[in-house]
N, C-alpha and C positions, 0 to 999 in steps of 0.2 A: 424552487426546491432543487437540490442537487440530485442528479440522476446517477444511479450506479453504473459501473462499467465492468467488463469481464476482467479476469486476472491479467491476461496478456496485455490488455490496454493499460492497466495500472502499472505493470512492469515496464512497459515502454515509456510511459510518462515518468516513472522513477528514474529510468536510465537517462532521461532528458533533464534531470535535475528538479523535477516537480515533487511535491509532497503528496503522498498517497495515504489513504486511511482504509483499514479493514474493520468491518463491524461483524461481530458474531454475538450470539445470545449471551448477555451479561458481560460482554467485553468489547472493547474497541482498541485498536492500535494505530498510531500514526507513524509512518516511516518517512523520515526526512533525509535526503542525501546530503553528504558533505563532499567537499572537493577531495577527490582521490578514492571515493567509495567504489567498490566493485559491484556490479549488478547482482552478483550472487551473495551479497551480504545485506540482509534486511534485518535491522534490529531496532527495537523501540523500548528503551529503558532496559528492563530485565527480560523482555520478550523477544525471542528470535522466531522469525517466520517458520511455520511448520505446515505439514500437509493438510491438516484440518483447516488452517486459515485459507489455503488455496482452494480447497474443495467446498468448504461450507461458508466462507466469508462473503460478505457483500462489500465490494470495493468501490472506492471513490477517489477521484483526482481532486485534491484540495483547491488548486488554483485553476480549476477548469470552469468554463461557463456552460458546460453541457447540462 
């Protein structure tokens, strides 16, 4: 079973090119980096990272064995 990580750990993994996932009640978003993405640009389809995601979300690193 995959273990959740804090937002800063997820942001660090994202900056290293890993896919991260945010789960909130009734929603989840996967953020995948592309070559040239800036760390301050998190987008998943039509969803852009917001404060509620950071504060209330449960974060996972997709390709982590944690």
